[in-house]
NUNUVEX-214449 format. One record per residue: z, y negated, x negated of N, C-alpha, C in turn; chain; residue number from 1. Coordinates in Angstrom, 2 decimals, decimal comma, padded with zeros to 5 digits, always signed. Atoms other than C-alpha are relative to their C-alpha. Layout:
<sites>
<site><n_up>Z</n_up><n_north>Y</n_north><n_east>X</n_east><ca_up>Z</ca_up><ca_north>Y</ca_north><ca_east>X</ca_east><c_up>Z</c_up><c_north>Y</c_north><c_east>X</c_east><unit>A</unit><pos>NUM</pos></site>
...
</sites>
This chain:
<sites>
<site><n_up>-000,95</n_up><n_north>-000,62</n_north><n_east>-000,81</n_east><ca_up>-001,76</ca_up><ca_north>-031,22</ca_north><ca_east>+008,20</ca_east><c_up>+000,44</c_up><c_north>+001,34</c_north><c_east>-000,73</c_east><unit>A</unit><pos>1</pos></site>
<site><n_up>-000,57</n_up><n_north>-001,11</n_north><n_east>+000,95</n_east><ca_up>+000,36</ca_up><ca_north>-028,65</ca_north><ca_east>+006,29</ca_east><c_up>+000,59</c_up><c_north>+001,13</c_north><c_east>+001,04</c_east><unit>A</unit><pos>2</pos></site>
<site><n_up>-000,58</n_up><n_north>-001,03</n_north><n_east>-000,84</n_east><ca_up>+001,13</ca_up><ca_north>-025,27</ca_north><ca_east>+007,78</ca_east><c_up>+001,51</c_up><c_north>+000,26</c_north><c_east>-000,12</c_east><unit>A</unit><pos>3</pos></site>
<site><n_up>-001,53</n_up><n_north>+000,06</n_north><n_east>+000,22</n_east><ca_up>+004,90</ca_up><ca_north>-024,89</ca_north><ca_east>+008,38</ca_east><c_up>+000,64</c_up><c_north>+001,41</c_north><c_east>+000,21</c_east><unit>A</unit><pos>4</pos></site>
<site><n_up>-000,64</n_up><n_north>-001,21</n_north><n_east>-000,08</n_east><ca_up>+005,41</ca_up><ca_north>-021,32</ca_north><ca_east>+009,35</ca_east><c_up>-000,80</c_up><c_north>+001,07</c_north><c_east>-000,72</c_east><unit>A</unit><pos>5</pos></site>
<site><n_up>+000,85</n_up><n_north>-001,03</n_north><n_east>+000,68</n_east><ca_up>+004,35</ca_up><ca_north>-018,01</ca_north><ca_east>+007,70</ca_east><c_up>-001,13</c_up><c_north>+000,39</c_north><c_east>+000,81</c_east><unit>A</unit><pos>6</pos></site>
<site><n_up>+001,29</n_up><n_north>-000,34</n_north><n_east>-000,96</n_east><ca_up>+002,19</ca_up><ca_north>-017,21</ca_north><ca_east>+010,64</ca_east><c_up>-001,12</c_up><c_north>-000,92</c_north><c_east>-000,23</c_east><unit>A</unit><pos>7</pos></site>
<site><n_up>+000,92</n_up><n_north>+001,19</n_north><n_east>+000,36</n_east><ca_up>+000,38</ca_up><ca_north>-020,54</ca_north><ca_east>+010,18</ca_east><c_up>-000,66</c_up><c_north>+000,18</c_north><c_east>-001,36</c_east><unit>A</unit><pos>8</pos></site>
<site><n_up>+000,46</n_up><n_north>-000,28</n_north><n_east>+001,30</n_east><ca_up>-000,06</ca_up><ca_north>-019,70</ca_north><ca_east>+006,47</ca_east><c_up>-000,90</c_up><c_north>+001,11</c_north><c_east>-000,06</c_east><unit>A</unit><pos>9</pos></site>
<site><n_up>+000,77</n_up><n_north>-001,16</n_north><n_east>-000,05</n_east><ca_up>-001,56</ca_up><ca_north>-016,51</ca_north><ca_east>+007,18</ca_east><c_up>-001,17</c_up><c_north>-000,25</c_north><c_east>+000,64</c_east><unit>A</unit><pos>10</pos></site>
<site><n_up>+001,14</n_up><n_north>+000,39</n_north><n_east>-000,76</n_east><ca_up>-003,85</ca_up><ca_north>-017,94</ca_north><ca_east>+009,71</ca_east><c_up>-000,96</c_up><c_north>-000,73</c_north><c_east>-000,87</c_east><unit>A</unit><pos>11</pos></site>
<site><n_up>+000,78</n_up><n_north>+000,70</n_north><n_east>+000,98</n_east><ca_up>-005,09</ca_up><ca_north>-020,34</ca_north><ca_east>+007,23</ca_east><c_up>-000,75</c_up><c_north>+000,75</c_north><c_east>-001,07</c_east><unit>A</unit><pos>12</pos></site>
<site><n_up>+000,54</n_up><n_north>-000,99</n_north><n_east>+000,96</n_east><ca_up>-005,66</ca_up><ca_north>-017,64</ca_north><ca_east>+004,67</ca_east><c_up>-001,21</c_up><c_north>+000,70</c_north><c_east>+000,61</c_east><unit>A</unit><pos>13</pos></site>
<site><n_up>+001,07</n_up><n_north>-000,78</n_north><n_east>-000,66</n_east><ca_up>-007,59</ca_up><ca_north>-015,59</ca_north><ca_east>+007,20</ca_east><c_up>-001,34</c_up><c_north>-000,86</c_north><c_east>+000,33</c_east><unit>A</unit><pos>14</pos></site>
<site><n_up>+001,16</n_up><n_north>+000,86</n_north><n_east>-000,22</n_east><ca_up>-009,84</ca_up><ca_north>-018,51</ca_north><ca_east>+007,93</ca_east><c_up>-000,69</c_up><c_north>-000,27</c_north><c_east>-001,21</c_east><unit>A</unit><pos>15</pos></site>
<site><n_up>+000,72</n_up><n_north>+000,14</n_north><n_east>+001,32</n_east><ca_up>-010,61</ca_up><ca_north>-019,16</ca_north><ca_east>+004,29</ca_east><c_up>-000,64</c_up><c_north>+001,30</c_north><c_east>-000,34</c_east><unit>A</unit><pos>16</pos></site>
<site><n_up>+000,69</n_up><n_north>-001,46</n_north><n_east>+000,27</n_east><ca_up>-011,40</ca_up><ca_north>-015,48</ca_north><ca_east>+003,90</ca_east><c_up>-001,29</c_up><c_north>+000,09</c_north><c_east>+000,78</c_east><unit>A</unit><pos>17</pos></site>
<site><n_up>+001,08</n_up><n_north>-000,07</n_north><n_east>-000,94</n_east><ca_up>-013,72</ca_up><ca_north>-015,61</ca_north><ca_east>+006,88</ca_east><c_up>-001,14</c_up><c_north>-000,96</c_north><c_east>-000,59</c_east><unit>A</unit><pos>18</pos></site>
<site><n_up>+001,09</n_up><n_north>+000,91</n_north><n_east>+000,49</n_east><ca_up>-015,57</ca_up><ca_north>-018,75</ca_north><ca_east>+005,57</ca_east><c_up>-000,52</c_up><c_north>+000,35</c_north><c_east>-001,27</c_east><unit>A</unit><pos>19</pos></site>
<site><n_up>+000,37</n_up><n_north>-000,46</n_north><n_east>+001,17</n_east><ca_up>-015,75</ca_up><ca_north>-017,40</ca_north><ca_east>+002,19</ca_east><c_up>-000,98</c_up><c_north>+001,10</c_north><c_east>+000,10</c_east><unit>A</unit><pos>20</pos></site>
<site><n_up>+000,89</n_up><n_north>-001,21</n_north><n_east>-000,25</n_east><ca_up>-017,32</ca_up><ca_north>-014,26</ca_north><ca_east>+003,50</ca_east><c_up>-001,31</c_up><c_north>-000,51</c_north><c_east>+000,52</c_east><unit>A</unit><pos>21</pos></site>
<site><n_up>+001,13</n_up><n_north>+000,54</n_north><n_east>-000,49</n_east><ca_up>-019,76</ca_up><ca_north>-016,23</ca_north><ca_east>+005,54</ca_east><c_up>-000,99</c_up><c_north>-000,68</c_north><c_east>-001,06</c_east><unit>A</unit><pos>22</pos></site>
<site><n_up>+000,76</n_up><n_north>+000,72</n_north><n_east>+001,17</n_east><ca_up>-020,86</ca_up><ca_north>-018,33</ca_north><ca_east>+002,48</ca_east><c_up>-000,51</c_up><c_north>+001,00</c_north><c_east>-000,73</c_east><unit>A</unit><pos>23</pos></site>
<site><n_up>+000,54</n_up><n_north>-000,98</n_north><n_east>+000,93</n_east><ca_up>-021,43</ca_up><ca_north>-015,24</ca_north><ca_east>+000,40</ca_east><c_up>-001,16</c_up><c_north>+000,83</c_north><c_east>+000,83</c_east><unit>A</unit><pos>24</pos></site>
<site><n_up>+000,87</n_up><n_north>-000,80</n_north><n_east>-000,85</n_east><ca_up>-023,41</ca_up><ca_north>-013,56</ca_north><ca_east>+003,28</ca_east><c_up>-001,04</c_up><c_north>-000,91</c_north><c_east>+000,70</c_east><unit>A</unit><pos>25</pos></site>
<site><n_up>+000,82</n_up><n_north>+000,83</n_north><n_east>-000,82</n_east><ca_up>-025,35</ca_up><ca_north>-016,61</ca_north><ca_east>+004,48</ca_east><c_up>-001,45</c_up><c_north>+000,08</c_north><c_east>-000,24</c_east><unit>A</unit><pos>26</pos></site>
<site><n_up>+001,43</n_up><n_north>-000,20</n_north><n_east>+000,28</n_east><ca_up>-028,53</ca_up><ca_north>-015,39</ca_north><ca_east>+002,94</ca_east><c_up>-000,46</c_up><c_north>+001,19</c_north><c_east>+000,88</c_east><unit>A</unit><pos>27</pos></site>
<site><n_up>+000,46</n_up><n_north>-001,08</n_north><n_east>-000,97</n_east><ca_up>-028,56</ca_up><ca_north>-012,51</ca_north><ca_east>+005,58</ca_east><c_up>-000,97</c_up><c_north>-000,59</c_north><c_east>+001,03</c_east><unit>A</unit><pos>28</pos></site>
<site><n_up>+001,13</n_up><n_north>+000,46</n_north><n_east>-000,89</n_east><ca_up>-031,63</ca_up><ca_north>-012,94</ca_north><ca_east>+007,88</ca_east><c_up>+000,52</c_up><c_north>+000,24</c_north><c_east>+001,53</c_east><unit>A</unit><pos>29</pos></site>
<site><n_up>-000,43</n_up><n_north>-000,21</n_north><n_east>-001,39</n_east><ca_up>-029,66</ca_up><ca_north>-011,50</ca_north><ca_east>+011,08</ca_east><c_up>+000,78</c_up><c_north>-001,24</c_north><c_east>+000,46</c_east><unit>A</unit><pos>30</pos></site>
<site><n_up>-000,60</n_up><n_north>+001,19</n_north><n_east>-000,64</n_east><ca_up>-028,92</ca_up><ca_north>-014,65</ca_north><ca_east>+012,75</ca_east><c_up>+000,98</c_up><c_north>+000,34</c_north><c_east>+000,99</c_east><unit>A</unit><pos>31</pos></site>
<site><n_up>-000,96</n_up><n_north>-000,48</n_north><n_east>-001,13</n_east><ca_up>-027,26</ca_up><ca_north>-012,91</ca_north><ca_east>+015,71</ca_east><c_up>+001,47</c_up><c_north>+000,38</c_north><c_east>-000,53</c_east><unit>A</unit><pos>32</pos></site>
<site><n_up>-001,32</n_up><n_north>-000,39</n_north><n_east>+000,79</n_east><ca_up>-024,61</ca_up><ca_north>-011,28</ca_north><ca_east>+013,33</ca_east><c_up>+000,61</c_up><c_north>-001,23</c_north><c_east>-000,53</c_east><unit>A</unit><pos>33</pos></site>
<site><n_up>-000,64</n_up><n_north>+001,25</n_north><n_east>+000,39</n_east><ca_up>-023,87</ca_up><ca_north>-014,69</ca_north><ca_east>+011,62</ca_east><c_up>+000,51</c_up><c_north>-000,83</c_north><c_east>+001,04</c_east><unit>A</unit><pos>34</pos></site>
<site><n_up>-000,51</n_up><n_north>+000,82</n_north><n_east>-001,15</n_east><ca_up>-023,64</ca_up><ca_north>-016,50</ca_north><ca_east>+014,87</ca_east><c_up>+001,24</c_up><c_north>+000,58</c_north><c_east>+000,61</c_east><unit>A</unit><pos>35</pos></site>
<site><n_up>-001,09</n_up><n_north>-000,67</n_north><n_east>-000,51</n_east><ca_up>-021,26</ca_up><ca_north>-013,93</ca_north><ca_east>+016,08</ca_east><c_up>+001,30</c_up><c_north>-000,30</c_north><c_east>-000,94</c_east><unit>A</unit><pos>36</pos></site>
<site><n_up>-001,11</n_up><n_north>+000,25</n_north><n_east>+000,91</n_east><ca_up>-019,10</ca_up><ca_north>-014,44</ca_north><ca_east>+012,98</ca_east><c_up>+000,48</c_up><c_north>-001,57</c_north><c_east>+000,08</c_east><unit>A</unit><pos>37</pos></site>
<site><n_up>-000,45</n_up><n_north>+001,48</n_north><n_east>-000,20</n_east><ca_up>-019,13</ca_up><ca_north>-018,28</ca_north><ca_east>+013,41</ca_east><c_up>+000,84</c_up><c_north>-000,27</c_north><c_east>+001,21</c_east><unit>A</unit><pos>38</pos></site>
<site><n_up>-000,90</n_up><n_north>+000,24</n_north><n_east>-001,12</n_east><ca_up>-017,84</ca_up><ca_north>-017,87</ca_north><ca_east>+016,91</ca_east><c_up>+001,30</c_up><c_north>+000,51</c_north><c_east>-000,23</c_east><unit>A</unit><pos>39</pos></site>
<site><n_up>-001,34</n_up><n_north>-000,51</n_north><n_east>+000,34</n_east><ca_up>-015,03</ca_up><ca_north>-015,77</ca_north><ca_east>+015,58</ca_east><c_up>+000,77</c_up><c_north>-000,97</c_north><c_east>-000,82</c_east><unit>A</unit><pos>40</pos></site>
<site><n_up>-000,51</n_up><n_north>+001,01</n_north><n_east>+000,77</n_east><ca_up>-014,32</ca_up><ca_north>-018,32</ca_north><ca_east>+013,07</ca_east><c_up>+000,62</c_up><c_north>-001,19</c_north><c_east>+000,60</c_east><unit>A</unit><pos>41</pos></site>
<site><n_up>-000,36</n_up><n_north>+001,21</n_north><n_east>-000,81</n_east><ca_up>-014,16</ca_up><ca_north>-021,20</ca_north><ca_east>+015,48</ca_east><c_up>+001,08</c_up><c_north>+000,39</c_north><c_east>+000,85</c_east><unit>A</unit><pos>42</pos></site>
<site><n_up>-001,05</n_up><n_north>-000,42</n_north><n_east>-000,67</n_east><ca_up>-012,12</ca_up><ca_north>-019,27</ca_north><ca_east>+017,79</ca_east><c_up>+001,36</c_up><c_north>+000,27</c_north><c_east>-000,75</c_east><unit>A</unit><pos>43</pos></site>
<site><n_up>-001,09</n_up><n_north>-000,02</n_north><n_east>+000,64</n_east><ca_up>-009,73</ca_up><ca_north>-018,57</ca_north><ca_east>+015,14</ca_east><c_up>+000,70</c_up><c_north>-001,39</c_north><c_east>-000,47</c_east><unit>A</unit><pos>44</pos></site>
<site><n_up>-000,28</n_up><n_north>+001,30</n_north><n_east>+000,48</n_east><ca_up>-009,62</ca_up><ca_north>-022,19</ca_north><ca_east>+014,00</ca_east><c_up>+000,70</c_up><c_north>-000,67</c_north><c_east>+001,26</c_east><unit>A</unit><pos>45</pos></site>
<site><n_up>-000,59</n_up><n_north>+000,64</n_north><n_east>-001,27</n_east><ca_up>-009,07</ca_up><ca_north>-023,49</ca_north><ca_east>+017,63</ca_east><c_up>+001,34</c_up><c_north>+000,59</c_north><c_east>+000,26</c_east><unit>A</unit><pos>46</pos></site>
<site><n_up>-001,31</n_up><n_north>-000,73</n_north><n_east>-000,29</n_east><ca_up>-006,37</ca_up><ca_north>-020,88</ca_north><ca_east>+018,24</ca_east><c_up>+001,09</c_up><c_north>-000,42</c_north><c_east>-000,84</c_east><unit>A</unit><pos>47</pos></site>
<site><n_up>-000,97</n_up><n_north>+000,60</n_north><n_east>+000,86</n_east><ca_up>-004,52</ca_up><ca_north>-021,88</ca_north><ca_east>+015,20</ca_east><c_up>+000,47</c_up><c_north>-001,31</c_north><c_east>+000,23</c_east><unit>A</unit><pos>48</pos></site>
<site><n_up>-000,33</n_up><n_north>+001,39</n_north><n_east>-000,47</n_east><ca_up>-004,62</ca_up><ca_north>-025,51</ca_north><ca_east>+016,03</ca_east><c_up>+000,75</c_up><c_north>-000,08</c_north><c_east>+001,17</c_east><unit>A</unit><pos>49</pos></site>
<site><n_up>-000,77</n_up><n_north>+000,11</n_north><n_east>-001,37</n_east><ca_up>-003,44</ca_up><ca_north>-024,79</ca_north><ca_east>+019,60</ca_east><c_up>+001,29</c_up><c_north>+000,66</c_north><c_east>-000,12</c_east><unit>A</unit><pos>50</pos></site>
<site><n_up>-001,30</n_up><n_north>-000,57</n_north><n_east>+000,28</n_east><ca_up>-000,54</ca_up><ca_north>-022,62</ca_north><ca_east>+018,26</ca_east><c_up>+000,78</c_up><c_north>-001,03</c_north><c_east>-000,84</c_east><unit>A</unit><pos>51</pos></site>
<site><n_up>-000,75</n_up><n_north>+000,89</n_north><n_east>+000,89</n_east><ca_up>+000,33</ca_up><ca_north>-025,21</ca_north><ca_east>+015,61</ca_east><c_up>+000,49</c_up><c_north>-001,22</c_north><c_east>+000,96</c_east><unit>A</unit><pos>52</pos></site>
<site><n_up>-000,30</n_up><n_north>+001,09</n_north><n_east>-000,78</n_east><ca_up>+000,33</ca_up><ca_north>-028,07</ca_north><ca_east>+018,28</ca_east><c_up>+001,14</c_up><c_north>+000,47</c_north><c_east>+001,00</c_east><unit>A</unit><pos>53</pos></site>
<site><n_up>-001,12</n_up><n_north>-000,49</n_north><n_east>-000,94</n_east><ca_up>+002,41</ca_up><ca_north>-025,91</ca_north><ca_east>+020,78</ca_east><c_up>+001,25</c_up><c_north>+000,18</c_north><c_east>-000,80</c_east><unit>A</unit><pos>54</pos></site>
<site><n_up>-001,38</n_up><n_north>-000,19</n_north><n_east>+000,72</n_east><ca_up>+004,92</ca_up><ca_north>-025,11</ca_north><ca_east>+018,04</ca_east><c_up>+000,64</c_up><c_north>-001,51</c_north><c_east>-000,16</c_east><unit>A</unit><pos>55</pos></site>
<site><n_up>-000,59</n_up><n_north>+001,11</n_north><n_east>+000,31</n_east><ca_up>+005,30</ca_up><ca_north>-028,80</ca_north><ca_east>+017,53</ca_east><c_up>+000,83</c_up><c_north>-000,51</c_north><c_east>+001,15</c_east><unit>A</unit><pos>56</pos></site>
<site><n_up>-000,73</n_up><n_north>+000,41</n_north><n_east>-001,13</n_east><ca_up>+006,52</ca_up><ca_north>-029,45</ca_north><ca_east>+021,10</ca_east><c_up>+000,94</c_up><c_north>+001,02</c_north><c_east>+000,59</c_east><unit>A</unit><pos>57</pos></site>
<site><n_up>-001,12</n_up><n_north>-000,95</n_north><n_east>-000,51</n_east><ca_up>+008,57</ca_up><ca_north>-026,38</ca_north><ca_east>+021,70</ca_east><c_up>+001,09</c_up><c_north>+000,18</c_north><c_east>-000,94</c_east><unit>A</unit><pos>58</pos></site>
</sites>
């Protein structure tokens, strides 16, 4: 699935940045902190997909 708008490209970059950040800091022992980050990442992914699908139909 290829991003078609600049906004979607920015969202993909942001997701990549967050995932990269999480991978670098995965050795942290504070599981609550990392769990919160994963929730933020998943919300971003789901939101991006929802906007992408909505954009296809509008």
